[in-house]
C-alpha positions in Angstrom: -64.8 26.3 -95.7 -63.8 29.3 -93.6 -67.0 31.1 -94.4 -68.9 32.2 -91.3 -72.5 33.2 -90.8 -73.7 35.8 -88.3 -75.2 34.6 -85.0 -78.7 33.2 -85.7 -80.1 33.1 -82.2 -80.7 30.4 -79.6 -83.1 27.9 -78.2 -84.9 28.7 -74.9 -82.7 27.1 -72.3 -80.2 26.1 -75.1 -77.3 28.4 -76.0 -76.8 29.0 -79.7 -73.8 30.5 -81.6 -73.5 31.2 -85.2 -75.2 27.9 -86.4 -73.9 26.1 -83.3 -75.0 25.4 -79.8 -74.9 23.0 -76.9 -77.9 21.3 -75.3 -76.3 20.1 -72.1 -78.8 20.0 -69.3 -81.6 21.2 -71.6 -84.9 19.5 -72.4 -84.8 17.8 -75.8 -87.3 19.6 -77.9 -87.0 19.9 -81.6 -83.6 18.2 -81.7 -82.5 16.1 -84.7 -79.2 14.1 -84.5 -77.3 13.0 -87.6 -75.7 9.6 -86.9 -74.0 6.9 -88.9 -70.6 5.3 -89.7 -67.6 7.5 -90.3 -67.3 9.2 -93.7 -70.9 8.7 -94.9 -71.6 12.4 -95.3 -73.2 13.5 -92.1 -71.3 16.9 -92.0 -72.2 17.6 -95.6 -75.9 17.1 -94.8 -75.5 19.2 -91.7 -74.0 22.1 -93.8 -76.7 21.7 -96.4 -79.6 21.7 -94.0 -78.2 24.6 -91.9 -77.3 26.6 -94.9 -73.7 27.1 -93.8 -70.3 25.7 -94.3 -69.5 25.6 -90.6 -68.8 21.8 -90.3 -65.3 20.8 -91.6 -65.8 18.4 -94.6 -63.2 16.2 -96.3 -62.9 12.7 -97.6 -61.3 11.5 -94.4 -63.0 9.1 -92.0 -63.2 10.4 -88.4 -62.9 14.0 -89.3 -65.8 15.1 -87.0 -65.2 14.1 -83.4 -67.2 16.4 -81.2 -70.9 17.2 -81.3 -71.7 20.3 -83.4 -75.1 22.0 -83.1 -76.9 24.2 -85.6 -80.3 25.5 -86.5 -82.1 24.2 -89.5 -85.5 24.8 -91.1 -87.1 21.5 -92.0 -90.3 21.9 -93.9 -92.3 24.2 -91.6 -90.4 23.3 -88.4 -87.3 25.0 -86.9 -85.1 22.4 -85.2 -81.7 22.1 -83.6 -79.5 19.8 -85.8 -76.7 17.9 -84.3 -73.7 16.6 -86.3 -71.8 13.8 -84.6 -68.7 11.8 -85.1 -68.9 8.4 -86.8 -70.2 5.5 -84.7 -67.7 2.7 -84.7 -66.7 -0.3 -82.7 -63.0 0.4 -83.1 -61.0 0.5 -79.9 -58.9 3.4 -78.7 -59.6 6.4 -76.5 -60.5 8.8 -79.4 -62.9 6.3 -81.1 -64.6 5.5 -77.8 -65.1 9.1 -77.0 -66.4 9.9 -80.5 -69.0 7.1 -80.1 -69.9 8.3 -76.6 -70.5 11.8 -77.9 -72.7 10.5 -80.7 -74.7 8.4 -78.2 -75.2 11.5 -76.0 -76.6 13.3 -79.1 -79.0 10.4 -79.8 -80.1 10.4 -76.2 -81.2 14.1 -76.3 -82.7 13.9 -79.8 -86.4 13.6 -80.8 -85.5 12.2 -84.2 -82.3 10.4 -85.4 -81.3 10.7 -89.0 -79.4 7.5 -89.8 -77.1 8.4 -92.6 -75.8 5.5 -94.8 -73.6 5.2 -97.9 -75.2 4.1 -101.1 -71.8 3.4 -102.8 -70.6 1.0 -100.1 -74.0 -0.6 -99.6 -75.4 -2.0 -96.4 -72.4 -2.7 -94.2 -72.0 -4.7 -90.9 -71.6 -1.4 -89.0 -75.0 -0.2 -90.2 -76.6 -3.2 -88.6 -74.9 -2.5 -85.3 -76.0 1.1 -85.3 -79.6 0.1 -86.2 -79.6 -2.3 -83.2 -78.5 0.5 -80.9 -81.1 2.9 -82.2 -83.9 0.4 -81.8 -82.8 -0.2 -78.1 -83.2 3.6 -77.5 -86.7 3.7 -79.0 -86.0 6.8 -81.1 -87.9 7.9 -84.2 -85.4 7.0 -87.0 -85.3 8.3 -90.6 -82.8 6.5 -92.8 -81.0 8.8 -95.3 -79.2 6.9 -98.1 -76.5 9.3 -99.1 -74.1 9.5 -102.1 -76.9 8.4 -104.5 -75.2 10.3 -107.4 -73.7 7.6 -109.5 -75.3 4.7 -107.6 -78.1 2.5 -109.0 -81.5 3.9 -108.3 -82.7 0.7 -106.6 -79.8 0.5 -104.1 -81.8 2.6 -101.6 -84.3 -0.2 -101.2 -81.5 -2.4 -99.9 -81.5 -0.3 -96.7 -85.2 -1.0 -96.0 -83.9 -4.2 -94.5 -82.8 -2.2 -91.5 -86.5 -2.1 -90.4 -87.1 1.6 -90.2 -89.5 1.9 -93.1 -89.0 3.8 -96.3 -85.6 5.3 -96.9 -84.8 8.8 -98.3 -82.3 8.7 -101.2 -80.1 11.9 -101.1 -77.0 13.4 -102.6 -75.8 15.8 -100.0 -72.9 17.0 -102.3 -75.4 18.1 -105.0 -78.3 18.9 -102.7 -80.6 16.3 -104.2 -83.4 14.7 -102.1 -82.8 17.0 -99.1 -86.3 18.5 -99.3 -87.9 15.1 -99.1 -85.6 14.2 -96.2 -86.6 17.4 -94.4 -90.3 16.5 -94.8 -89.7 13.0 -93.4 -87.8 14.3 -90.4 -90.4 17.0 -89.7 -93.2 14.4 -89.8 -91.3 12.4 -87.1 -91.1 15.3 -84.6 -93.6 15.4 -81.7 -96.5 17.7 -82.0 -95.8 21.3 -80.8 -92.1 20.5 -80.8 -90.1 23.4 -82.3 -87.1 25.4 -81.5 -87.7 28.8 -79.9 -86.2 31.8 -81.5 -84.1 34.0 -79.2 -80.8 35.9 -79.3 -77.6 34.5 -77.9 -76.3 36.2 -74.9 -72.6 35.4 -74.3 -69.1 36.7 -74.3 -67.3 34.9 -77.2 -64.1 33.3 -75.8 -61.8 31.5 -78.1 -59.5 28.9 -76.5 -56.5 28.7 -78.8 -52.9 27.4 -78.7 -50.6 24.7 -80.0 -51.7 21.0 -80.2 -51.8 19.0 -76.9 -51.4 22.0 -74.5 -54.8 21.1 -72.9 -57.4 23.3 -74.6 -60.2 20.7 -74.6 -59.3 19.6 -71.1 -59.6 23.2 -69.9 -63.0 23.5 -71.5 -64.2 20.2 -70.0 -63.0 21.4 -66.6 -64.9 24.7 -66.9 -68.1 22.9 -68.0 -67.8 20.2 -65.4 -68.4 17.5 -68.0 -66.6 15.5 -70.7 -68.0 17.7 -73.5 -64.9 17.6 -75.8 -63.0 14.6 -77.0 -59.6 14.6 -75.2 -56.6 12.4 -76.0 -52.9 12.6 -75.5 -52.3 12.5 -79.3 -51.8 16.1 -80.7 -54.5 17.2 -83.1 -57.5 15.5 -81.5 -59.7 18.6 -82.1 -59.9 19.4 -85.8 -62.7 22.0 -86.0 -63.8 25.1 -84.1 -66.6 24.0 -81.8 -68.9 26.6 -80.0 -70.1 25.6 -76.6 -72.4 27.9 -74.6 -71.4 28.1 -70.9 -73.6 30.5 -68.8 -72.9 34.0 -69.9 -70.0 32.8 -72.2 -69.6 31.1 -75.5 -66.5 29.0 -75.4 -64.9 28.2 -78.8 -62.7 25.2 -78.7 -60.2 25.3 -81.6 -57.8 23.0 -83.4 -54.1 23.3 -82.3 -52.0 25.6 -84.5 -48.8 23.8 -85.5 -45.8 25.2 -87.3 -46.1 25.3 -91.1 -43.2 22.8 -91.5 -44.9 20.2 -89.4 -48.2 20.6 -91.2 -46.5 20.2 -94.6 -44.7 17.0 -93.4 -47.9 15.0 -93.1 -49.9 13.0 -95.8 -51.6 15.1 -98.4 -55.2 14.7 -97.1 -54.0 15.2 -93.5 -52.3 18.4 -94.7 -55.5 19.7 -96.3 -57.5 19.0 -93.1 -54.9 20.7 -90.9 -54.8 23.7 -93.1 -58.5 24.2 -93.0 -58.4 23.6 -89.2 -56.0 26.4 -88.9 -58.2 28.6 -91.0 -61.1 27.8 -88.7 -59.0 28.7 -85.7 -57.9 32.0 -87.1 -61.5 32.8 -88.0 -62.5 32.0 -84.4 -60.0 34.6 -83.2 -61.5 37.1 -85.6 -65.0 36.8 -84.0 -63.8 36.3 -80.5 -64.0 39.1 -77.9 -61.5 37.4 -75.6 -58.9 34.9 -76.6 -57.5 32.4 -74.0 -54.1 31.4 -75.3 -53.1 28.1 -73.7 -49.4 27.3 -73.4 -47.5 24.4 -71.8 -45.8 25.5 -68.6 -42.9 23.1 -69.2 -42.2 24.5 -72.7 -43.0 28.1 -71.9 -44.0 30.7 -74.5 -42.4 29.4 -77.8 -42.3 31.1 -81.2 -45.5 29.5 -82.4 -47.3 30.9 -79.3 -46.0 34.4 -80.1 -47.5 34.1 -83.6 -50.9 33.2 -82.1 -50.6 36.1 -79.7 -49.7 38.5 -82.6 -52.7 37.2 -84.6 -55.0 37.7 -81.6 -53.7 41.3 -81.1 -54.3 42.0 -84.8 -57.8 40.6 -84.6 -58.5 43.0 -81.7 -59.4 40.3 -79.1 -58.7 40.7 -75.4 -56.0 38.2 -74.3 -55.5 36.0 -71.3 -52.5 33.7 -71.3 -53.3 30.4 -69.6 -50.1 28.7 -68.5 -51.3 25.1 -68.2 -49.8 22.0 -66.6 -48.5 24.2 -63.8 -48.8 21.3 -61.3 -46.1 19.4 -63.2 -43.3 21.8 -62.2 -41.4 22.0 -59.0 -40.6 25.3 -57.1 -37.4 26.1 -59.1 -39.0 25.3 -62.4 -42.0 27.5 -61.6 -39.7 30.4 -60.8 -37.9 30.0 -64.1 -41.1 29.6 -66.0 -42.5 32.8 -64.6 -39.4 34.7 -65.5 -39.5 33.2 -69.0 -43.1 34.2 -69.5 -42.5 37.8 -68.4 -39.5 38.1 -70.7 -41.4 36.7 -73.7 -44.3 39.1 -73.0 -42.2 42.2 -72.8 -43.6 43.4 -76.1 -47.2 43.3 -74.6 -46.9 43.6 -70.8 -50.6 44.3 -70.6 -51.5 40.7 -71.4 -53.1 39.0 -68.4 -51.5 35.7 -67.2 -53.0 32.9 -65.2 -51.0 29.8 -64.0 -53.3 26.7 -63.7 -53.8 23.0 -64.0 -56.7 22.1 -66.3 -56.4 18.4 -65.4 -56.8 19.0 -61.7 -58.8 22.2 -61.8 -56.3 24.4 -59.9 -56.6 28.0 -60.9 -59.4 27.3 -63.4 -62.2 28.9 -61.4 -60.6 32.3 -61.3 -59.8 32.2 -65.0 -63.4 33.1 -65.9 -63.2 36.2 -63.6 -60.1 37.3 -65.4 -61.8 36.8 -68.8 -64.8 38.9 -67.5 -62.5 41.7 -66.5 -60.8 41.7 -69.9 -64.1 41.7 -71.6 -65.3 44.7 -69.6 -62.1 46.6 -70.5 -62.7 45.8 -74.1 -66.3 47.2 -73.8 -64.7 50.6 -73.5 -67.6 52.3 -71.7 -66.0 55.8 -71.4 -67.3 59.4 -72.0 -65.8 61.7 -74.6 -65.1 64.3 -71.9 -62.8 61.8 -70.1 -60.9 61.0 -73.3 -60.4 64.7 -73.9 -59.2 65.3 -70.3 -56.6 62.5 -70.7 -55.4 63.9 -74.0 -55.1 67.4 -72.6 -53.1 66.1 -69.5 -50.9 63.9 -71.7 -50.0 66.8 -74.1 -49.4 69.2 -71.2 -47.1 66.8 -69.5 -45.3 65.8 -72.7 -46.1 67.9 -75.8 -45.7 66.3 -79.2 -42.3 66.8 -80.7 -41.6 69.3 -83.5 -41.3 67.7 -86.9 -39.2 69.7 -89.4 -39.5 72.7 -87.1 -43.2 72.7 -87.1 -45.5 71.9 -84.2 -48.1 69.2 -84.1 -51.3 70.2 -82.3 -53.7 67.5 -80.9 -57.0 69.2 -80.4 -59.6 66.7 -79.2 -60.4 62.9 -79.0 -63.5 60.7 -79.0 -64.3 57.0 -78.9 -63.8 55.1 -82.2 -65.1 51.7 -81.2 -64.8 48.8 -78.7 -63.4 45.3 -78.8 -60.7 46.5 -79.2 -60.9 50.0 -77.5 -60.2 52.6 -80.2 -59.5 56.3 -79.6 -59.6 58.8 -82.4 -57.5 61.9 -82.0 -58.0 65.0 -84.2 -55.4 67.7 -84.8 -53.2 69.2 -87.4 -50.3 67.3 -89.1 -51.2 64.1 -87.1 -49.8 62.0 -90.0 -46.4 63.1 -88.9 -46.9 62.0 -85.3 -44.0 59.7 -84.4 -44.7 56.1 -83.4 -43.0 56.7 -80.0 -45.5 59.4 -79.2 -48.4 57.2 -80.4 -47.2 54.5 -77.9 -47.0 57.2 -75.2 -50.7 58.1 -75.8 -51.8 54.5 -75.9 -50.1 53.7 -72.6 -51.5 56.9 -71.1 -55.1 55.9 -72.0 -54.4 52.3 -70.9 -53.2 53.4 -67.4 -55.8 56.1 -66.9 -58.7 53.9 -67.9 -57.4 50.6 -66.5 -57.6 48.8 -69.9 -56.2 45.5 -68.8 -55.7 42.6 -71.2 -56.8 44.4 -74.3 -55.0 45.9 -77.3 -55.7 49.7 -77.5 -55.8 51.3 -81.0 -55.1 54.9 -81.6 -56.4 56.5 -84.8 -55.6 60.1 -85.9 -57.4 62.5 -88.1 -55.9 65.7 -89.5 -58.3 68.6 -89.5 -58.5 70.0 -93.0 -57.6 73.6 -93.5 -60.7 75.1 -95.3 -58.5 77.7 -97.0 -55.8 75.3 -98.3 -55.3 75.8 -102.0 -57.6 78.8 -102.2 -56.6 82.3 -103.3 -58.4 85.5 -102.2 -60.1 87.3 -105.1 -59.1 91.0 -105.4 -61.9 93.6 -105.4 -62.1 96.3 -108.2 -60.7 98.9 -105.9 -57.7 96.6 -105.0 -57.1 95.9 -108.7 -57.1 99.7 -109.6 -54.8 100.4 -106.7 -52.4 97.7 -107.7 -52.3 99.1 -111.3 -51.5 102.6 -110.0 -48.7 101.2 -107.8 -47.3 99.3 -110.8 -47.4 102.4 -113.1 -45.9 104.6 -110.4 -43.0 102.2 -109.8 -42.3 101.9 -113.6 -42.1 105.7 -114.1 
């Protein structure tokens, strides 16, 4: 489930990431929404039609909570497919927000695919959803899922909903999806198709422990209730990509300690483990990671693990200390000192104190992210890298190792995100770690590489004569023989 596809492009006026996008404030053209009760197989159909495994799937009702967008090819039409949380009349903040997100998806869609469950049959909740769809006047295609093992005639039961012929499918086995695609494509308005384009955007993963305010921060940045937010830890269960101007925000599930994950029910443990895999995969593809922590709790061990993973992944890092408004003056002073102490191993990490709930300090966060991204771009000339290396070795030459000198000859750029410098010389494999850190800090200071891990790679120049012996000429061989005879006599 952690497989990831490369970025597939975008709609005109609609941002698109890897198989996912957001259509906020965009005209609804070529948009198909998957709706239905919880656990009827909407996410499985989404993955099948998009040709990905991006949507988290498990036999657990309410797993999908936020809108997820992807591109699918239905018959000869390219559309934007929207996966939604289950529509339910259950009370509670999370359920109400899930239904609200699903209704927003229906509102922007050209066609609604009403997914039902053949094994459970026509349920009371299906009638409620059918009534809501009719009120909105949408083109509706009914997909009767989980037909594997169900009687063949059961699909006709759903014709009573009043949307015409139903499409029997088995999303798990991929059966009937071609016919479903044909029916959906026929319901699209003429000339309605997604426009192929590339996604511009800086990939920014918002990560952290559960309930530190990641989704609240994203909603504040977007200026709308785009993500489901609740006081219960673990509300977000998947990694959701959300285009935002020149940025692609990736909201992730909270990363809990392994002990707490193992303590839950078996199915819940499975979901949480896959959620963590999705979060770590989001860090791998992110160019900047905004690590959100709770100001009252400070940077705890689990936060340090997340920071370590982000550094290993090569992402630029901004530490967002959230819920800052909940601390008094003395508590803020102590919190700042604690953050500085915990970040002593990586003092280059950028820190922003903010309140996502009230919006204080959030506006400037994007500016900091942009600066970190530019540093990670590592737009520097080779001549500049060589000048810094020459100055650094002149000020502080590499130490002798076993009485032999290490000579660093030249440097060049090895890559960006993270910035990578490749240094060539002799015996570079013997360069001490302390000197490597010295060079990294020198490059960081000289080039103002704020908020990004800097990697130093070394290459030892091969001696072309190593292991080779000079061949003696005939004259040298004769002279050597005469010397040997003369010495023996």
